[in-house]
C-alpha positions in Angstrom: 117.3 -139.7 -84.6 120.0 -138.6 -83.2 121.8 -135.3 -82.7 124.1 -133.0 -84.1 125.4 -129.5 -84.6 125.2 -128.0 -87.9 129.2 -127.0 -89.5 128.4 -125.4 -92.3 126.4 -124.5 -95.2 126.5 -126.8 -98.2 125.7 -124.7 -101.8 124.9 -126.6 -104.7 124.0 -124.8 -108.2 123.2 -128.1 -110.0 120.5 -130.8 -108.3 118.3 -132.4 -108.3 114.8 -130.8 -109.5 113.1 -132.3 -106.2 115.9 -130.1 -104.0 116.0 -126.3 -105.9 114.9 -124.1 -102.6 115.6 -126.7 -99.9 118.6 -125.5 -97.6 121.6 -128.4 -96.9 123.6 -128.3 -94.3 126.2 -130.1 -92.7 126.3 -131.7 -89.1 128.5 -132.9 -86.6 126.8 -135.8 -85.2 127.1 -135.5 -81.0 126.8 -137.2 -77.7 124.2 -135.9 -75.1 127.0 -133.7 -73.5 127.5 -132.4 -77.3 130.5 -133.7 -77.4 131.5 -134.4 -81.3 131.6 -138.0 -82.9 132.2 -139.8 -85.8 131.9 -137.7 -89.3 130.2 -135.5 -90.6 127.1 -135.6 -92.8 124.5 -133.6 -95.1 121.3 -133.1 -94.5 118.0 -131.0 -95.6 116.6 -128.2 -93.5 113.2 -126.1 -94.1 113.0 -125.3 -89.9 116.0 -122.5 -90.0 118.8 -124.5 -88.5 122.2 -122.2 -88.4 125.4 -122.6 -87.7 126.4 -123.4 -84.3 122.8 -125.0 -83.2 122.6 -127.9 -81.9 119.8 -130.3 -83.8 117.8 -133.3 -83.8 117.8 -135.6 -87.5 116.4 -138.4 -88.8 117.7 -140.3 -91.7 115.6 -143.3 -93.9 112.5 -142.8 -95.4 111.5 -140.7 -92.4 114.3 -138.2 -93.8 112.4 -138.4 -96.9 108.8 -137.2 -95.6 109.9 -134.5 -93.4 109.6 -132.0 -96.0 105.5 -131.6 -96.1 104.0 -132.3 -99.5 106.4 -134.6 -100.9 109.1 -137.4 -101.4 112.6 -135.8 -101.5 116.0 -137.5 -102.3 117.7 -137.1 -98.8 119.3 -139.6 -96.6 118.7 -137.4 -93.6 116.6 -134.0 -92.8 117.1 -131.7 -89.5 113.3 -132.2 -87.4 114.1 -129.7 -84.1 116.7 -127.7 -83.0 117.2 -128.6 -79.5 116.9 -125.6 -76.8 118.1 -128.1 -73.6 119.5 -131.3 -73.2 118.4 -132.7 -70.4 119.9 -136.3 -69.0 119.5 -138.2 -65.0 123.2 -138.9 -64.3 122.5 -142.1 -62.5 122.2 -143.8 -66.0 125.0 -143.1 -67.5 127.6 -144.1 -65.0 130.9 -144.8 -67.0 132.6 -148.1 -66.8 134.7 -148.7 -63.9 132.6 -145.9 -61.7 130.7 -146.4 -58.7 126.9 -146.0 -58.4 127.3 -145.0 -55.1 
């Protein structure tokens, strides 16, 4: 799983029939401080995330099983909307910083 920020919606009138009625979002990967990195990606969403929200995304077979009742042809799915992130500072030292 990884963190991402919703940056857009995707509309597709012609698609695989298993995707009909499924919301598609464009997300940007983010780190624990909310800084973007990497590429954007398209994810399936049945939770109701909106633009600007931070989400938890899963990939692979977990993404296909995230929609109850059937396996759908997707590579990534939203499995949660982030309310807050709490990180222990001592475990996140940058190279060259002092622990004291």
